[in-house]
PAZAPA-4460 file (N, C-alpha, C; in steps of 0.05 Angstrom, whole numbers, plus 32768, in hexadecimal, padded with zeros to 4 digits):
% residues 315
    n_x    n_y    n_z   ca_x   ca_y   ca_z    c_x    c_y    c_z   seq   type   mol
   856F   7D1A   81DD   855B   7D1D   81CE   8553   7CFE   81CB     1      M     A
   8540   7CF8   81C7   8525   7CE0   81C8   852E   7CC9   81AB     2      G     A
   853A   7CB9   81AF   8547   7CAB   819C   853A   7C85   8198     3      G     A
   8534   7C8F   8178   852A   7C71   816D   8529   7C5B   8174     4      F     A
   8519   7C4A   817C   8531   7C2B   817D   851B   7C1F   8174     5      L     A
   8524   7C00   8156   8519   7BF2   8145   851A   7BD7   815D     6      S     A
   8504   7BD2   816D   8504   7BB2   817A   84FD   7B9E   8172     7      M     A
   850F   7B87   8172   8509   7B6B   815F   84EE   7B5B   8184     8      A     A
   84DD   7B62   817D   84C9   7B57   8194   84C1   7B3C   8182     9      Q     A
   84A3   7B35   8191   849B   7B22   8188   8487   7B1D   8177    10      F     A
   8482   7B11   8160   846D   7B1B   814A   8459   7B03   8152    11      I     A
   8444   7B0F   814B   8431   7AFA   814F   8433   7AF6   812F    12      D     A
   8434   7AD3   8121   8425   7AD1   8109   840F   7AD5   8104    13      Y     A
   83FC   7ACA   8119   83E5   7AD4   810B   83DA   7AF0   8102    14      Y     A
   83E0   7AFD   8119   83DC   7B21   810E   83EB   7B27   80EC    15      Q     A
   83FD   7B17   80F3   8414   7B24   80CD   8403   7B24   80B7    16      T     A
   83F8   7B0B   80BF   83E4   7AF5   80AD   83CE   7AFD   80A6    17      L     A
   83C0   7B0D   80C0   83A7   7B1E   80BE   838B   7B0A   80C6    18      G     A
   8391   7AE9   80CA   8382   7AD5   80D9   8381   7ADA   80F0    19      V     A
   8369   7AC6   80FB   8365   7ABE   810F   836F   7A9E   811D    20      S     A
   8376   7AA4   8138   8383   7A89   8141   837D   7A66   8137    21      K     A
   8368   7A6E   813D   8356   7A4C   812A   8354   7A59   810C    22      D     A
   8360   7A5B   80F8   8358   7A5A   80DF   836F   7A45   80D0    23      A     A
   835A   7A3E   80B6   8363   7A25   80B2   8372   7A28   80A6    24      D     A
   8383   7A0E   8099   8390   7A0A   807E   8398   7A27   8067    25      D     A
   8378   7A1E   8061   836F   7A28   8043   8376   7A45   8054    26      K     A
   8363   7A56   8061   835E   7A78   8068   8384   7A77   806D    27      T     A
   8391   7A66   807C   83A6   7A7C   8085   83C4   7A7A   8063    28      I     A
   83BC   7A6A   804D   83C0   7A69   8034   83BB   7A85   8024    29      K     A
   8394   7A83   802A   8391   7A9E   801B   839E   7AB2   801E    30      K     A
   83A0   7ABC   8036   83A6   7ACD   803B   83C8   7AD1   8042    31      A     A
   83DA   7ABE   803F   83FB   7AC5   803A   83FA   7ACF   8021    32      F     A
   83E1   7AC3   8010   83DD   7AD2   7FED   83E5   7AE7   7FE2    33      R     A
   83CD   7AED   7FF6   83C7   7B10   7FF1   83E1   7B17   7FFA    34      K     A
   83DA   7B17   8011   83F4   7B26   8015   840E   7B26   8003    35      L     A
   841A   7B18   800B   842A   7B0D   7FF6   842F   7B1E   7FDF    36      A     A
   8416   7B20   7FD0   8414   7B29   7FBA   8414   7B53   7FBC    37      R     A
   8409   7B4E   7FD3   8413   7B70   7FDF   842E   7B6E   7FDA    38      K     A
   843C   7B6B   7FED   8453   7B73   7FF5   846E   7B63   7FEA    39      Y     A
   8470   7B5C   7FCD   847F   7B4B   7FC9   8499   7B5F   7FB7    40      H     A
   84B3   7B61   7FB7   84C3   7B70   7FBA   84BF   7B74   7F92    41      P     A
   84B1   7B66   7F84   84B4   7B6E   7F67   8494   7B7F   7F61    42      D     A
   848A   7B79   7F7B   847A   7B93   7F6E   847B   7BB0   7F7B    43      V     A
   848E   7BAF   7F95   8496   7BC2   7FA0   84B1   7BCA   7FA5    44      N     A
   84C4   7BC9   7F8B   84DB   7BCC   7F8B   84E9   7BEC   7F9A    45      P     A
   84F5   7BD8   7F9C   850B   7BF8   7FB1   84FC   7BF4   7FD7    46      G     A
   84EA   7BE4   7FE3   84C5   7BFA   7FF6   84E6   7BE3   8007    47      D     A
   84E9   7BF1   8020   84FF   7BE0   802C   84E6   7BD5   8048    48      Q     A
   84D4   7BF0   8044   84BF   7BDB   8064   84AD   7BBE   8049    49      D     A
   849F   7BC3   8036   8496   7BB3   802B   84AE   7B94   802D    50      A     A
   84BE   7B91   802A   84D0   7B89   8025   84D3   7B73   8045    51      E     A
   84CA   7B85   8053   84CD   7B77   8079   84B5   7B68   8079    52      Q     A
   849D   7B74   8065   848F   7B6E   8071   8489   7B4B   8066    53      K     A
   8494   7B50   804F   8497   7B2E   8040   849F   7B27   8046    54      F     A
   84BC   7B28   8053   84CC   7B16   8058   84AE   7B09   807D    55      K     A
   84A1   7B2B   808B   8494   7B19   80A9   8485   7B06   809F    56      A     A
   8470   7B10   8088   8465   7AFE   8072   8465   7AE0   8069    57      I     A
   8480   7AE5   8061   8489   7AC8   805A   848C   7AAB   8070    58      N     A
   8494   7ABF   808A   849F   7AB2   80AA   8488   7AA4   80B9    59      E     A
   847B   7AC5   80B6   845C   7AA6   80BC   8451   7A93   80B2    60      A     A
   844F   7A93   8099   843F   7A87   8080   844E   7A6D   808D    61      N     A
   8466   7A70   808C   8478   7A52   8096   847C   7A3A   80A5    62      A     A
   8470   7A50   80C3   8469   7A45   80DA   844E   7A3D   80DC    63      V     A
   8446   7A4F   80D0   841E   7A4C   80D6   8414   7A32   80B5    64      L     A
   842B   7A2C   80A2   8417   7A20   808A   8424   7A02   808B    65      S     A
   843C   79FD   80AE   844E   79E8   80B5   8436   79D8   80CF    66      D     A
   8427   79C6   80CA   841B   79BE   80E0   8426   79B5   8102    67      P     A
   8437   79B0   80EE   844F   79AA   8109   845C   79C8   8118    68      E     A
   8467   79D5   810C   8469   79EE   8111   8450   79FD   8125    69      K     A
   8445   79FE   8117   8435   7A00   811B   8421   7A0A   813E    70      R     A
   8428   79ED   8143   8421   79DA   8159   8431   79E1   8170    71      K     A
   8451   79EE   8165   845A   79EF   817D   8458   7A0E   817F    72      K     A
   844C   7A1A   816B   844C   7A37   8174   843C   7A3C   817A    73      Y     A
   841F   7A39   817F   8406   7A36   818C   8418   7A2D   81B5    74      D     A
   841A   7A20   81AE   8420   7A0B   81C6   8431   7A2A   81D4    75      K     A
   844D   7A31   81C6   845D   7A39   81CE   8467   7A57   81CA    76      Y     A
   8452   7A5E   81B4   8459   7A76   81B1   848A   7A7B   81A1    77      G     A
   8487   7A93   81A3   8495   7AA1   81A1   84B3   7A98   8196    78      K     A
   84B3   7A81   81B3   84D1   7A62   81C3   84BF   7A52   81A9    79      D     A
   84B6   7A4E   819A   84AE   7A2E   818F   84C4   7A1B   8183    80      W     A
   84C9   7A29   817C   84E7   7A1D   8173   84F2   7A11   8184    81      E     A
   84F0   7A18   8196   84FD   7A0F   81B9   84F1   79F3   81C9    82      H     A
   84E4   79F0   81B0   84C1   79E2   81C1   84D0   79BE   81C3    83      A     A
   84E5   79B1   81B1   84E8   79A0   81B3   8506   7998   81C6    84      D     A
   8516   79A7   81C4   8529   79A5   81E3   8507   79A8   8201    85      A     A
   84FB   79B7   8200   84F4   79B3   821B   84E1   79A4   821F    86      F     A
   84DE   7996   8200   84CC   7974   820B   84DC   7964   8207    87      E     A
   84EE   7962   8202   850C   7949   8206   8515   7953   821F    88      A     A
   8516   7962   822F   8517   796B   8250   8503   7961   825C    89      A     A
   84EC   7963   8254   84CE   795E   8264   84CD   793E   8262    90      E     A
   84CE   7931   824E   84D3   7918   8255   84F0   7909   826E    91      K     A
   8504   790E   8264   8514   7907   8275   8519   7915   828D    92      R     A
   84FC   7928   8290   84F9   7925   82B4   84DD   791B   82BB    93      G     A
   84D3   790F   82A5   84BF   78F4   82B2   84AD   7912   82B7    94      G     A
   84A2   7929   82B9   848B   7934   82BB   8480   793B   82AF    95      G     A
   8478   7958   82C2   8464   795E   82B2   845A   7977   82B0    96      E     A
   845A   7989   8299   8452   79A4   82A0   8433   79A3   8297    97      Y     A
   8431   79C4   82A5   8413   79C2   82BD   8404   79DD   82AB    98      T     A
   8417   79EB   82A5   840F   79FF   829A   8424   7A22   8296    99      G     A
   8423   7A3A   8290   842D   7A4E   827F   8444   7A40   826B   100      G     A
   8448   7A53   825D   8462   7A51   8246   8474   7A50   8259   101      N     A
   8484   7A3B   8248   849B   7A37   8258   84AC   7A44   8244   102      P     A
   84AD   7A4F   8239   84C3   7A64   8229   84BB   7A86   821B   103      F     A
   84A1   7A89   822D   8499   7AA8   8233   84A4   7AAD   8243   104      G     A
   84A3   7AC6   8244   84AC   7ADD   8251   84A9   7ADF   8268   105      G     A
   8489   7ADD   8271   847E   7AE8   828E   846C   7ADA   8290   106      G     A
   8473   7AB3   82A1   846B   7AAD   82AA   8474   7A91   82AE   107      Q     A
   8472   7A89   82CC   8482   7A6C   82D7   8460   7A5F   82CD   108      G     A
   8474   7A3E   82D8   8469   7A26   82D9   846D   7A18   82EA   109      Y     A
   8461   7A05   82F1   846C   79EE   8309   846A   79D0   82F7   110      T     A
   847B   79C4   8300   8484   79AD   82F7   8485   7995   830B   111      Y     A
   8471   797B   8311   8473   7973   831F   8485   7956   8316   112      T     A
   849F   794F   8321   84B4   7937   831F   84C0   7925   8342   113      T     A
   84C1   791C   833D   84CD   790D   834E   84EE   7916   8353   114      G     A
   84ED   7917   8334   8513   7916   8338   8515   7935   831A   115      D     A
   8517   7944   8328   8518   7953   8319   852F   7963   8307   116      S     A
   854C   7958   8313   856C   7956   8315   856C   795D   82FB   117      G     A
   8562   7950   82DE   856A   794B   82BE   855A   7970   82B8   118      D     A
   853F   7971   82C3   8531   7985   82BD   853A   79A8   82C2   119      F     A
   8547   79A3   82E4   8555   79AE   82EB   8571   79C4   82D5   120      S     A
   8578   79AC   82D1   8597   79AC   82C4   8599   79BB   82A8   121      D     A
   8575   79B2   829A   856F   79C0   827A   856B   79D6   8281   122      F     A
   8560   79E8   8290   8554   79F8   829A   856C   7A0B   8296   123      F     A
   857D   7A04   82A8   8591   7A14   82B8   85A3   7A16   82A0   124      R     A
   85AD   7A08   828D   85C8   7A11   8277   85AF   7A1E   8264   125      D     A
   8595   7A20   8263   858C   7A2B   8254   8584   7A49   825F   126      M     A
   8579   7A42   8274   857B   7A67   8277   858A   7A77   8286   127      F     A
   85A7   7A60   8289   85C0   7A72   8296   85BA   7A79   82B2   128      G     A
   85B3   7A62   82CB   85B6   7A64   82DD   858B   7A61   82EE   129      G     A
   8577   7A6D   82DC   856F   7A65   82E6   855B   7A52   82E5   130      G     A
   8550   7A42   82FB   8545   7A21   8307   8536   7A18   8315   131      G     A
   853D   7A11   8329   851D   7A0E   8331   8524   7A0D   834B   132      F     A
   8504   7A17   8360   8511   7A1B   8378   84EE   7A23   837F   133      S     A
   84F5   7A1F   839C   84E2   7A1B   83B7   84E5   7A05   83BD   134      G     A
   84CA   79FC   83D1   84D4   79E0   83E0   84D0   79CD   83DD   135      G     A
   84C5   79BE   83ED   84D0   799E   83E4   84B5   7992   83E1   136      F     A
   84A2   7977   83D8   849A   7976   83CF   8494   7968   83B7   137      G     A
   84AA   796E   83A5   84A8   7969   8390   849F   797B   8375   138      G     A
   848A   798E   8387   848E   79A0   8372   8497   79B7   8378   139      Q     A
   8499   79BE   835E   84AF   79E0   8363   84A4   79F6   8352   140      R     A
   84BE   7A0E   834F   84AE   7A24   8337   84BF   7A25   832F   141      R     A
   84C3   7A26   830C   84E8   7A38   8306   84E4   7A58   8306   142      T     A
   8500   7A67   8303   84F9   7A7D   8301   8504   7A75   82E1   143      S     A
   84F9   7A9B   82CB   850E   7A8E   82BC   851C   7AB4   82B0   144      F     A
   8532   7AB2   82A7   8542   7ACE   82A6   8525   7AD9   8291   145      R     A
   8527   7AF2   8286   8517   7B07   827C   8529   7AFE   825F   146      G     A
   8510   7B0A   824D   8513   7B02   822C   852A   7B1F   8227   147      Q     A
   8540   7B23   8215   8549   7B2B   8214   853B   7B37   81F5   148      D     A
   8548   7B5D   81FD   853A   7B71   81DF   854C   7B6F   81CD   149      I     A
   854C   7B7B   81B1   8558   7B7C   81A3   854E   7B95   81A2   150      E     A
   855B   7BAB   8199   8563   7BBA   8188   8565   7BCE   8173   151      A     A
   8568   7BE1   8163   856D   7BEE   8151   8574   7C06   815F   152      E     A
   858B   7C21   815D   8586   7C3D   8160   8595   7C48   8143   153      L     A
   858A   7C4D   813A   8588   7C62   811F   85A3   7C78   812C   154      Q     A
   85BE   7C79   811D   85C4   7C92   811F   85D6   7CA3   8108   155      L     A
   85CD   7CBC   8108   85E5   7CC6   80F5   85FE   7CD4   80FB   156      Q     A
   8608   7CE0   80F1   8626   7CE6   80F1   8627   7CF8   810D   157      L     A
   861A   7D0F   8111   861B   7D1C   8120   8618   7D0C   8134   158      A     A
   860C   7CFD   813A   860A   7CEC   8158   861D   7CD2   8161   159      D     A
   8631   7CDB   8152   8649   7CCB   8157   8665   7CDE   8159   160      I     A
   8660   7CF5   8151   8677   7CFD   815E   867D   7D02   816D   161      M     A
   866F   7D06   817D   867E   7D0D   819C   865A   7CEA   81A5   162      S     A
   8672   7CF7   81C6   8659   7CD9   81E0   8641   7CE2   81DB   163      D     A
   862D   7CD4   81CD   8615   7CE2   81D3   85FC   7CD5   81E3   164      N     A
   85F4   7CE6   81FD   85DF   7CD8   8204   85BE   7CDC   81F6   165      K     A
   85B6   7CC3   8203   8593   7CC6   81E9   858D   7CBD   81FE   166      Q     A
   8567   7CC3   8203   8554   7CBA   8213   8549   7C9E   81FE   167      L     A
   8547   7C8D   8212   852B   7C82   8204   8517   7C6C   8209   168      L     A
   850E   7C6A   81FF   84F3   7C5C   8205   84F6   7C34   81F7   169      T     A
   84F6   7C21   820F   84F7   7C14   8208   84E3   7C06   821E   170      V     A
   84CD   7BF1   8212   84C2   7BE1   822D   84AA   7BFF   823D   171      N     A
   849E   7C13   8229   8499   7C18   823B   84AE   7C36   825B   172      G     A
   84C0   7C20   825E   84DA   7C2B   8266   84ED   7C3E   8255   173      K     A
   84EF   7C5C   826B   850E   7C6A   8262   8522   7C65   825F   174      Q     A
   8538   7C64   8253   854E   7C5A   8259   8568   7C75   8255   175      L     A
   8573   7C81   825D   858C   7C97   824E   85A1   7C81   824E   176      R     A
   85A7   7C7C   822D   85C4   7C76   8224   85DA   7C86   821B   177      V     A
   85F2   7C7F   8224   8609   7C8E   821A   860D   7C7D   8208   178      T     A
   8613   7C8D   81EC   861A   7C87   81D4   8638   7C8F   81D1   179      I     A
   8649   7C7B   81D6   8665   7C80   81CE   8668   7C8F   81AB   180      P     A
   8684   7CAA   81B3   8683   7CA4   81A1   869C   7CA0   8184   181      A     A
   868E   7C9F   8170   8692   7C89   8162   8696   7C79   815D   182      G     A
   8682   7C6E   8165   8664   7C4F   815E   8670   7C44   813E   183      V     A
   866D   7C26   8141   8664   7C23   811C   864F   7C11   811C   184      E     A
   864B   7C1E   810A   862F   7C12   80F2   8632   7BE6   8102   185      D     A
   862A   7BF4   8109   8622   7BC6   810C   8623   7BBC   8133   186      G     A
   862B   7BD7   8140   8631   7BCA   815C   861F   7BCE   816A   187      Q     A
   861B   7BB4   8187   860F   7BB6   818B   8618   7BC2   81B1   188      T     A
   8603   7BCC   81BA   860E   7BCE   81D2   85F2   7BC3   81E2   189      L     A
   8605   7BB3   81FB   85ED   7BA3   821B   85F3   7BAF   822E   190      R     A
   85DA   7BB4   8235   85D3   7BB9   8250   85BD   7BAB   8258   191      L     A
   85C9   7BAC   8270   85C8   7B8E   8284   85B2   7B93   828F   192      R     A
   8593   7B81   828B   857D   7B7C   82A5   856B   7B8D   8295   193      G     A
   8575   7B9C   827B   855E   7BB0   8268   854E   7BA8   8254   194      Q     A
   854C   7B8F   8256   8538   7B78   824F   8525   7B79   8245   195      G     A
   8519   7B61   8253   84F3   7B54   825D   84FE   7B4E   827E   196      G     A
   84E7   7B4E   8285   84E6   7B48   829B   84ED   7B2E   82A1   197      P     A
   84F6   7B1E   82B9   84F5   7B0B   82BE   84DD   7AFB   82C4   198      G     A
   84D6   7AE3   82D6   84BF   7ADA   82DA   84C7   7AC8   82F2   199      A     A
   84B9   7AC2   830A   84BB   7AB4   8315   84D4   7AB9   8332   200      G     A
   84D4   7ACD   8324   84EE   7AE2   8339   8509   7AE1   832F   201      G     A
   8507   7ADD   830D   8521   7AD3   830A   8535   7AEC   82F6   202      G     A
   853F   7AFB   82F7   854F   7B18   82E4   854B   7B1A   82CD   203      P     A
   854C   7B2D   82C7   853D   7B3C   82AE   854F   7B3C   8298   204      A     A
   8547   7B2E   8285   8553   7B32   826D   8565   7B4B   8263   205      G     A
   857F   7B52   824B   8584   7B68   8244   857E   7B65   822C   206      D     A
   8589   7B8C   821F   857D   7B9A   820E   8591   7B8F   8203   207      L     A
   8595   7B94   81E9   85A5   7B94   81D5   85A1   7BA3   81BF   208      Y     A
   85B1   7BC3   81C0   85B1   7BCD   81B5   85C5   7BD3   819D   209      I     A
   85AD   7BD0   8180   85CC   7BC9   8170   85D0   7BF1   8156   210      T     A
   85E3   7BEF   815F   85E1   7C16   814D   85E4   7C0C   8131   211      F     A
   85D2   7C24   8122   85D0   7C27   8101   85DD   7C48   80F1   212      R     A
   85EF   7C46   80EA   85F5   7C53   80E9   85F7   7C5D   80CE   213      V     A
   85F0   7C7E   80C9   85DE   7C85   80AB   85F0   7C97   80AC   214      G     A
   8610   7C98   80A5   8620   7CAB   8094   8610   7CBC   8076   215      L     A
   8622   7CD8   8069   8613   7CDE   8055   8621   7CC8   8046   216      P     A
   8618   7CC1   802F   8618   7CBD   8023   8647   7CC6   800E   217      P     A
   864B   7CD9   800C   8669   7CE0   8003   867B   7CCD   8017   218      E     A
   8670   7CC5   8032   868C   7CB6   803C   8681   7C9C   8035   219      Y     A
   86A4   7C8E   8025   86B0   7C75   8042   86C2   7C7C   8057   220      D     A
   86B4   7C68   8068   86B6   7C62   8081   86D3   7C48   808C   221      R     A
   86DD   7C44   8091   86F3   7C2F   8096   8706   7C35   80B9   222      T     A
   86F1   7C33   80D3   86ED   7C31   80F1   86E6   7C4B   80ED   223      G     A
   86FD   7C56   80F6   86FD   7C72   80FE   8701   7C84   80DD   224      S     A
   8711   7C7D   80C9   871C   7C94   80B7   8709   7C91   809D   225      D     A
   8706   7CA6   8092   86E7   7CB4   807F   86FA   7CB0   8064   226      L     A
   86ED   7CB5   8044   86FC   7CB7   8031   86E2   7CB3   8027   227      T     A
   86EB   7CD0   8011   86DC   7CEB   800A   86DD   7CE9   7FEA   228      K     A
   86CD   7CF3   7FD8   86DA   7CF7   7FB6   86D8   7D1B   7FBA   229      T     A
   86EF   7D31   7FA5   86DC   7D3D   7FAA   86E0   7D3E   7F8C   230      V     A
   86D0   7D4D   7F8E   86D5   7D63   7F64   86E7   7D7D   7F65   231      E     A
   8702   7D76   7F60   8710   7D94   7F5C   870C   7D9F   7F47   232      V     A
   8708   7DC0   7F3B   870F   7DCA   7F24   8726   7DC7   7F13   233      P     A
   872A   7DBE   7EFF   8741   7DB5   7EEC   8751   7DCF   7EF1   234      V     A
   8751   7DE9   7EED   8766   7DFA   7EE1   8771   7DEC   7F0B   235      T     A
   8761   7DF1   7F24   876A   7DE8   7F3E   8782   7DD4   7F3E   236      T     A
   8776   7DBA   7F29   8794   7DA4   7F26   87AA   7DA6   7F17   237      M     A
   87AB   7DBC   7F0F   87B7   7DBE   7EFD   87CC   7DD0   7F06   238      I     A
   87BF   7DF5   7F0D   87D0   7E05   7F22   87D1   7DFD   7F35   239      L     A
   87BF   7DEB   7F37   87CD   7DF2   7F63   87B1   7DFF   7F68   240      G     A
   87B4   7E05   7F83   879B   7E24   7F93   8791   7E0B   7FB0   241      G     A
   8778   7E19   7FBC   876F   7E0D   7FD2   874E   7E06   7FC0   242      K     A
   8741   7DEF   7FD9   871F   7DFC   7FD3   871A   7DE2   7FEC   243      I     A
   86F5   7DED   7FF3   86F8   7DE1   8008   86E0   7DCE   800B   244      T     A
   86F7   7DC5   801E   86E5   7DAF   8024   86D8   7DB3   804C   245      V     A
   86B7   7D98   8037   86B5   7D8D   804E   86BB   7D76   805E   246      T     A
   86BC   7D7A   8085   86C4   7D67   8086   86AF   7D59   80A9   247      T     A
   86B3   7D46   80B3   86A1   7D44   80CD   869B   7D5E   80E4   248      P     A
   86B3   7D64   80E1   86C1   7D7E   80FC   86BC   7D99   80E3   249      T     A
   86AA   7D97   80D2   86AB   7DB1   80D1   86C3   7DBF   80BA   250      G     A
   86C0   7DD6   8094   86C1   7DCF   807E   86E5   7DDF   8088   251      N     A
   86FD   7DD3   806D   871A   7DD6   807B   8719   7DE6   805D   252      V     A
   8730   7DF9   8066   873D   7DFA   8042   8754   7DE9   8037   253      A     A
   8758   7DD5   8028   8767   7DC5   8023   877B   7DD5   7FFD   254      V     A
   8795   7DCB   800C   87A3   7DCF   7FF3   87A1   7DB2   7FE6   255      P     A
   87AB   7DC1   7FC3   87AD   7DC1   7FB2   87C0   7DBF   7FA6   256      V     A
   87D6   7DA3   7FA1   87F4   7DB0   7F9D   87DD   7DB3   7F72   257      P     A
   87F5   7DC4   7F6C   87FC   7DC1   7F4C   87FB   7DA3   7F3D   258      E     A
   87E9   7D98   7F2C   87F6   7D88   7F10   87E6   7D71   7F24   259      L     A
   87D8   7D6E   7F3F   87C8   7D5B   7F42   87C5   7D52   7F31   260      S     A
   87C0   7D2A   7F36   87B2   7D1C   7F22   8792   7D1A   7F35   261      Q     A
   8787   7D0C   7F15   8773   7CF6   7F27   876F   7CE7   7F31   262      N     A
   8762   7CDD   7F43   8761   7CD1   7F68   8772   7CDB   7F6E   263      D     A
   8788   7CEB   7F77   879A   7CF6   7F8E   8791   7CF2   7FA3   264      K     A
   879F   7CE7   7FB8   8796   7CEB   7FD8   87A1   7D06   7FDF   265      K     A
   878E   7D11   7FF7   8794   7D12   8008   8789   7D18   8028   266      I     A
   879E   7D15   8036   8793   7D0B   8050   8791   7D26   8065   267      R     A
   8785   7D1A   806E   8777   7D39   807F   876F   7D2C   809A   268      L     A
   878A   7D2F   80A9   8796   7D1F   80C0   8785   7D25   80E4   269      K     A
   876C   7D17   80EA   8763   7D26   80FB   8745   7D34   80F6   270      G     A
   874A   7D20   80D9   8725   7D2D   80D2   871F   7D12   80D2   271      K     A
   8718   7D09   80CF   86FD   7CEA   80DA   86EB   7CF3   80ED   272      G     A
   86EB   7CDA   80F3   86D8   7CD3   8107   86DC   7CCA   811F   273      L     A
   86DE   7CD7   8138   86E9   7CCF   8159   86F2   7CA6   8160   274      P     A
   8708   7CA8   8169   8712   7C86   8166   86FC   7C7E   817D   275      K     A
   86F3   7C64   8171   86D7   7C65   8189   86EC   7C58   819C   276      Y     A
   86E0   7C65   81B7   86EA   7C61   81D3   8704   7C64   81E1   277      K     A
   870C   7C79   81CE   8734   7C80   81CD   872E   7CA3   81C1   278      Q     A
   8744   7CAE   81CC   874B   7CC9   81C2   874A   7CCE   81AB   279      S     A
   8748   7CEC   819D   8757   7CF4   817C   8734   7CDD   816F   280      G     A
   8736   7CE7   8151   8729   7CE8   8141   8741   7CD3   811E   281      N     A
   872F   7CCC   8113   8741   7CB8   8104   8744   7CCA   80E7   282      G     A
   8748   7CC6   80D6   8760   7CDC   80BD   873B   7CE3   80A3   283      D     A
   8738   7CF5   8093   8732   7CF1   8083   8740   7CF0   8064   284      L     A
   8736   7CE1   8056   874A   7CDC   8041   873D   7CF1   802B   285      Y     A
   8749   7CF3   8013   8735   7D09   8007   8741   7CF5   7FE3   286      L     A
   8728   7CF5   7FCD   8739   7CED   7FBA   8729   7D00   7F9F   287      T     A
   874C   7D08   7FA0   8739   7D28   7F85   8738   7D18   7F70   288      L     A
   871A   7D23   7F63   8719   7D18   7F40   8715   7D3F   7F33   289      K     A
   8726   7D42   7F25   8722   7D5C   7F17   86FF   7D62   7F0A   290      A     A
   86F9   7D73   7F09   86DB   7D74   7F0A   86E2   7D8C   7EE8   291      K     A
   86DF   7D81   7ED8   86DD   7D8A   7EB4   86B7   7D9B   7EAF   292      L     A
   86C9   7DB1   7EA7   86BC   7DC6   7E9C   869A   7DC1   7E93   293      P     A
   867F   7DC4   7E97   8670   7DBE   7E87   8670   7DDB   7E6D   294      Q     A
   8680   7DE8   7E66   867B   7E02   7E5A   8688   7E0C   7E52   295      R     A
   869A   7E0F   7E42   86AE   7E27   7E3C   86A6   7E45   7E32   296      L     A
   86AD   7E5E   7E4A   86A5   7E79   7E2B   86BD   7E7C   7E23   297      T     A
   86B7   7E8A   7E0E   86D1   7E8F   7DF3   86E6   7E92   7DFD   298      A     A
   86FA   7EAB   7E11   8707   7EB3   7E2C   8719   7E94   7E2B   299      E     A
   870B   7E8C   7E44   8710   7E6C   7E48   871C   7E54   7E2B   300      E     A
   8707   7E56   7E1B   871B   7E4B   7E05   872B   7E4A   7DF6   301      R     A
   872D   7E68   7DEF   874C   7E79   7DF0   8763   7E6E   7DFD   302      T     A
   875E   7E6A   7E16   877E   7E6F   7E29   8775   7E52   7E28   303      A     A
   876E   7E41   7E25   8775   7E1A   7E1E   8777   7E15   7E02   304      L     A
   8771   7E2C   7DF2   877D   7E19   7DD2   8796   7E24   7DDA   305      E     A
   879F   7E3A   7DDC   87B8   7E4C   7DE6   87CE   7E2F   7DFB   306      Q     A
   87CB   7E26   7E10   87C6   7E06   7E17   87D6   7E01   7E13   307      L     A
   87BF   7DF2   7DFF   87C1   7DDB   7DE7   87D8   7DE4   7DD6   308      R     A
   87D8   7E00   7DC8   87EF   7DFF   7DB8   880A   7DFD   7DCB   309      D     A
   8814   7E0B   7DE5   8822   7E10   7DEF   883A   7DEE   7DF8   310      L     A
   8818   7DE6   7DFD   8820   7DC0   7E04   8830   7DB8   7DE7   311      Q     A
   8814   7DB5   7DDB   882D   7DAD   7DB6   8843   7DC1   7DA9   312      N     A
   8846   7DD4   7DAD   886D   7DD5   7DB2   887D   7DCB   7DC4   313      Q     A
   8873   7DBE   7DDF   8888   7DB0   7DE7   8888   7D92   7DED   314      N     A
   8872   7D8E   7DE0   8877   7D78   7DDD   8893   7D66   7DC7   315      S     A
***
């Protein structure tokens, strides 16, 4: 089964606002206001897609409407926030930057200096071992580790009941990923070397997959245990009997003791979710709620009146 990944990748702020890269401040402000009115949450109540677009529009405007931030963004792209650190290192090294995006995923660059020690240390710290390499003459070429990629994978209850293999497509490349049984919403799986390609001979980045597990609304989850409220006919609550309950592993006949009260808890051992990277399943806890009839037949009313009279006599 092919999996759906939503990836957090580079966002082109100009494209987000629908303006060209040479747009002036007035054009940017006009485009922002137009899109903000269109996607504002008050205009689109409950629309998650519109809400995400509204956030993206605000983010793009916050950068492009600020001259200093825009300047850094135009020069360094997605890594504009690292510009100060890079330029500080450049000053310490006394060198000259001669091309390419120093923080981009696919370009190297040349840095000419008489003493590259400080600058080399800076890149070693930032990129985890990527640094200067090459011959003599004071001109060296760096290698960069590839960009890490973050993605989300939507899962349903059936997807986490056993180890599940899914074929995913990331950056045009197909990956077969094993999803362990019992994964929780928000858990992240790291795949080393499956992110963006390195530059200048550097290693590839990593792929981080965050699982989003959508359970049926009747379940509340705590680890591998589940809680569920079930409605039981009031006569069964009083007299006892059996009810059929749907669990993640199938339907189960559950005995209800006589004179059961509202909010009584019944534990179904091993009927919860698989324990993550362990054997066995958690438990399913049922909370009983009396289901009152919406209408009564004449016979039912007579029987209930007789029950009431008996209770009054015995009280």
